[in-house]
C-alpha atoms as one frame of an Amber mdcrd trajectory, in Angstrom:
protein
 -19.734 149.637  11.252 -18.918 149.859  14.947 -20.776 148.669  18.011 -24.257
 150.185  18.312 -24.466 153.295  20.451 -27.908 153.782  21.965 -29.786 156.976
  22.729 -30.507 155.685  26.237 -30.818 152.050  27.234 -31.167 150.016  30.447
 -28.058 150.007  32.612 -28.014 147.508  35.449 -25.665 148.157  38.373 -22.185
 146.664  38.284 -22.697 145.627  41.901 -25.688 143.442  41.043 -28.061 145.126
  43.475 -31.035 144.320  41.235 -30.246 140.591  41.220 -30.216 140.480  45.026
 -33.716 141.938  45.341 -35.115 139.839  42.489 -33.494 136.683  43.906 -35.075
 137.412  47.263 -38.489 137.612  45.578 -37.862 134.283  43.821 -36.577 132.641
  46.989 -39.764 133.674  48.792 -41.892 132.737  45.747 -43.306 136.261  45.868
 -43.297 137.194  42.215 -46.902 138.359  41.812 -48.022 141.970  42.212 -47.327
 143.436  45.641 -44.875 142.174  48.217 -41.876 143.462  50.187 -40.107 144.935
  47.171 -43.176 146.966  46.178 -43.682 148.289  49.715 -40.005 149.134  50.123
 -39.623 150.654  46.658 -42.494 153.030  47.448 -40.872 153.895  50.775 -37.416
 154.388  49.276 -38.644 156.624  46.438 -40.664 158.664  48.953 -37.574 159.134
  51.105 -35.365 159.985  48.130 -37.620 162.782  46.849 -38.921 163.701  50.323
 -42.660 163.119  50.007 -45.002 161.353  52.414 -46.417 158.663  50.163 -46.055
 156.827  46.845 -47.897 154.188  44.815 -45.871 151.858  42.581 -47.740 151.317
  39.308 -47.341 149.567  35.970 -46.303 152.713  34.054 -45.868 156.455  34.313
 -48.962 156.729  32.123 -50.952 154.795  34.720 -49.653 157.205  37.365 -50.912
 160.232  35.402 -54.256 158.499  34.925 -54.558 157.826  38.653 -53.611 161.433
  39.442 -56.479 162.673  37.260 -58.810 160.105  38.833 -57.765 161.301  42.298
 -58.542 164.883  41.212 -62.048 163.698  40.210 -61.639 164.795  36.596 -64.856
 164.273  34.682 -66.049 164.268  31.083 -65.563 167.639  29.320 -63.409 169.070
  32.118 -60.624 171.256  30.735 -57.042 170.282  31.546 -54.079 172.484  30.655
 -51.225 170.330  29.384 -47.726 171.118  28.175 -47.555 171.017  24.385 -43.942
 169.888  24.018 -44.042 166.392  25.487 -44.655 162.734  24.720 -48.243 161.635
  24.060 -48.328 159.632  27.312 -48.744 162.956  29.135 -51.978 163.626  27.267
 -53.556 160.217  26.740 -54.905 159.854  30.309 -56.841 163.107  29.862 -58.720
 161.400  27.049 -59.167 158.216  29.118 -61.387 160.303  31.400 -63.062 162.002
  28.407 -61.751 165.390  29.509 -60.514 168.097  27.123 -56.827 169.002  26.827
 -55.721 172.540  26.051 -52.057 172.688  25.063 -49.678 175.310  26.460 -46.558
 176.443  24.604 -43.019 176.348  26.021 -40.423 179.030  26.690 -36.826 178.995
  25.471 -35.335 179.270  28.973 -36.641 175.911  30.212 -38.173 174.272  27.106
 -41.146 173.637  29.394 -44.509 175.294  30.028 -44.340 179.050  29.493 -45.890
 180.858  32.502 -46.935 183.732  30.233 -48.834 181.336  27.964 -50.293 179.610
  31.028 -51.676 182.879  32.357 -53.110 183.637  28.912 -54.792 180.212  28.947
 -56.364 180.896  32.352 -57.777 184.165  31.025 -59.456 182.240  28.215 -60.482
 179.189  30.290 -60.955 180.306  33.931 -62.789 177.099  34.879 -59.927 174.720
  34.141 -59.745 171.737  36.521 -56.010 170.871  36.510 -52.620 171.755  35.029
 -50.104 169.130  33.873 -46.561 170.457  33.591 -43.654 168.384  32.228 -39.950
 168.491  33.142 -38.613 167.756  29.682 -35.348 165.843  29.180 -34.574 166.363
  32.876 -34.932 170.164  32.690 -37.142 171.649  35.397 -39.996 173.944  34.472
 -40.191 177.437  36.009 -41.946 176.157  39.114 -42.111 179.428  41.058 -44.148
 181.175  38.386 -46.288 178.157  37.475 -47.195 177.446  41.103 -47.961 181.128
  41.689 -50.429 181.170  38.779 -52.056 177.859  39.764 -52.485 179.115  43.336
 -54.059 182.348  42.104 -56.737 180.308  40.335 -56.836 177.594  43.011 -56.190
 174.867  40.431 -54.234 171.694  41.289 -50.925 170.981  39.601 -49.743 167.571
  38.356 -46.043 167.170  37.511 -45.022 164.766  34.785 -41.499 164.111  36.047
 -41.144 160.934  33.975 -37.860 162.214  32.538 -36.568 164.119  35.571 -36.151
 161.784  38.550 -33.268 163.270  40.540 -33.611 166.766  39.087 -33.944 169.498
  41.696 -35.312 173.039  41.450 -33.920 175.298  44.178 -32.993 172.167  46.118
 -36.433 170.528  45.908 -37.087 167.473  43.749 -39.190 167.819  40.619 -42.369
 165.820  41.039 -42.911 167.120  44.580 -44.164 170.669  43.960 -47.673 169.847
  42.788 -50.559 167.937  44.303 -49.263 164.846  42.483 -46.009 163.916  40.780
 -45.242 161.002  38.492 -42.055 159.146  37.629 -41.382 156.621  34.887 -39.074
 153.606  35.011 -39.377 152.722  31.334 -36.357 151.057  29.725 -34.848 154.329
  28.476 -35.169 156.332  31.701 -32.308 157.283  34.018 -33.169 154.252  36.153
 -35.412 151.485  34.906 -37.511 148.597  36.139 -38.033 147.504  32.488 -41.438
 149.137  32.764 -43.258 150.823  35.605 -44.061 154.127  37.211 -44.695 155.838
  40.519 -47.284 158.335  41.739 -46.121 160.487  44.642 -47.999 162.892  46.878
 -48.118 164.298  50.391 -51.814 163.334  50.471 -51.491 159.888  52.058 -55.218
 159.158  51.963 -55.404 159.759  48.211 -52.409 157.519  47.601 -54.165 154.779
  49.589 -57.187 155.280  47.333 -54.974 155.025  44.235 -53.595 151.720  45.501
 -57.189 150.522  45.907 -58.225 151.597  42.391 -55.101 150.134  40.821 -55.739
 146.672  42.296 -59.126 146.385  40.545 -60.950 148.319  43.314 -61.672 145.180
  45.326 -63.833 145.927  48.348 -62.909 144.506  51.743 -65.135 141.458  51.647
 -64.724 137.688  51.896 -65.608 137.436  48.226 -64.835 139.518  45.142 -66.992
 142.608  45.444 -66.547 145.872  43.544 -68.293 149.163  44.251 -66.073 151.249
  41.968 -64.350 150.835  38.616 -60.860 149.428  39.115 -57.657 149.119  37.106
 -54.916 146.506  36.824 -52.159 149.051  37.408 -50.047 147.745  40.311 -46.334
 147.059  39.956 -45.106 143.483  40.391 -42.765 142.447  43.179 -40.124 141.384
  40.629 -40.198 144.711  38.801 -40.031 146.625  42.099 -36.959 144.598  43.052
 -35.182 145.830  39.920 -36.216 149.369  40.835 -34.819 149.102  44.356 -31.457
 148.022  42.971 -31.471 150.792  40.369 -32.284 153.433  42.971 -28.978 152.659
  44.682 -27.064 153.872  41.620 -29.300 156.821  40.671 -26.873 159.480  41.897
 -24.048 157.809  39.947 -26.212 157.807  36.824 -26.934 161.530  37.260 -23.193
 162.222  37.528 -22.542 160.242  34.335 -25.320 162.068  32.471 -23.789 165.387
  33.564 -20.393 164.335  32.185 -21.986 163.327  28.880 -23.678 166.746  28.661
 -20.454 168.572  29.575 -18.460 166.640  26.961 -20.900 167.609  24.219 -20.979
 171.224  25.390 -17.184 171.488  25.362 -16.877 169.749  21.984 -19.408 171.964
  20.218 -18.569 175.343  21.759 -16.657 176.373  18.637 -19.578 175.608  16.294
 -21.872 178.640  16.263 -24.685 176.705  14.599 -25.017 174.328  17.585 -26.595
 175.265  20.901 -27.045 172.930  23.887 -30.333 172.614  25.749 -29.934 175.336
  28.411 -28.806 174.730  31.970 -30.714 176.897  34.415 -29.614 178.694  37.529
 -30.856 176.991  40.722 -31.593 173.757  38.841 -29.629 170.519  39.049 -30.777
 168.654  35.962 -30.447 164.880  35.710 -29.609 165.514  32.015 -31.623 162.451
  31.008 -30.935 163.324  27.367 -28.394 165.769  25.991 -30.182 167.772  23.315
 -28.937 170.329  20.815 -30.648 172.825  18.561 -29.293 174.060  15.255 -29.261
 177.661  14.107 -32.284 178.325  11.842 -29.869 179.300   9.054 -27.613 176.286
   9.493 -26.873 174.415   6.295 -26.820 171.228   8.353 -30.327 170.126   9.341
 -31.431 167.767  12.140 -32.149 164.991   9.648 -28.581 165.279   8.315 -27.156
 164.561  11.763 -29.652 161.791  12.477 -28.914 160.042   9.176 -25.138 160.480
   9.471 -25.202 158.856  12.916 -27.611 156.162  11.752 -25.142 155.111   9.026
 -22.591 154.462  11.764 -25.016 152.414  13.904 -25.633 155.289  16.314 -29.087
 156.152  17.623 -30.361 159.729  17.860 -33.818 161.256  17.626 -35.837 164.335
  16.825 -37.149 166.391  19.744 -40.711 165.415  20.728 -43.242 166.454  18.109
 -45.610 168.935  19.820 -49.038 167.674  20.790 -50.973 170.300  18.828 -49.255
 168.980  15.670 -50.290 165.365  16.317 -53.138 164.077  14.096 -54.995 162.659
  17.099 -54.804 165.921  19.092 -54.815 168.663  16.437 -58.477 169.541  17.059
 -57.732 170.833  20.565 -56.845 174.415  21.436 -53.232 175.529  21.656 -52.183
 178.612  23.604 -49.026 180.453  22.599 -47.628 183.902  23.284 -46.049 184.735
  19.942 -47.078 184.047  16.358 -44.382 181.406  16.026 -44.785 178.578  18.520
 -41.688 177.834  20.600 -42.590 174.132  20.726 -42.692 173.916  16.912 -39.385
 175.730  16.606 -37.637 173.416  19.083 -39.084 170.377  17.317 -37.869 171.582
  13.930 -34.345 172.454  15.102 -33.700 169.942  17.879 -31.823 166.617  18.024
 -31.539 164.259  21.009 -27.989 162.919  21.071 -26.790 159.571  22.449 -26.866
 159.891  26.234 -26.465 156.272  27.261 -24.711 155.909  30.629 -22.912 152.780
  29.318 -21.375 154.847  26.521 -17.602 155.152  26.871 -15.730 158.410  26.374
 -14.268 156.951  23.162 -17.746 156.153  21.872 -18.927 159.663  22.656 -15.891
 161.038  20.832 -16.987 158.970  17.844 -20.418 160.619  17.951 -18.874 164.065
  18.277 -16.473 163.520  15.362 -19.294 162.490  13.014 -21.307 165.573  13.906
 -18.344 167.940  13.662 -17.456 166.597  10.202 -20.863 167.728   8.938 -19.919
 171.324   9.703
């Protein structure tokens, strides 16, 4: 059995940028939450994606929670949420005791279907927010989604946890809505080991988020609290890792593109395999390269997953849709057709190894195993 090939794992810079920023924090004995690295990481992310303000937090989930808090979401408020996603997109809705309504995807983007979104608005005209996801680095159809949200005057939150660096018509995902969130979890395109960022052009709201996420401590000579607070701020050490990682983000995007292109070229002769689509006017960060199998294929996703597993290679099913999750199955799900697109993609999809440390030879090993199944 060969060396383990990961789906996506942390990849520190060869130049050691991360060590320099972390060492600086140690040298200054500034390892607790907040500090120069936190301030500068917020500034550097803001400049990279071209927004006015950012709050560095403990996780992307915390960032979604703070976005909903900033939108003043209350108990029983209805929130439209993409169905094909990871549960972290939905959990903060329940933190605030609001009610999620799940929206199906389309095949062009794998993300929220504007037709289903409009259908949802017709059924629930008093919705308080929409959470769209840019899945696997693929941008949603932002023109249509924004148009519909504006028609109903409903704020948009972008879960761009998987799409840092992806652009839609030249504009970064995460910057179209009222709030955008990024994740720096260990498997993301850049990582701080754990952490997230909330971005917005509303500087006053971001200041408020920073206040809430440091336990909502009032400006007083003693500990005084007039609001509920959260322990959500990023540490100075973690932010130092993030600053170093940000320096190699564009290189990581280029490597992810090459990984995607290699798979696409290798599988073009197999009619039962289709790559996750690339869209016109979108530069995807290709966080994960994903394939779907023809419904009539004799080879099933589990066959590929198990064949790779036997050779110490990690792969994964596509996210299981939220409306199929035991904890969320009681909530409404809006789809356009009888057969849900999200269910179909889940049943036919496989996330392939997309680790930026993976060599071309290692990727060829993955490809050979898959090809042999056909």
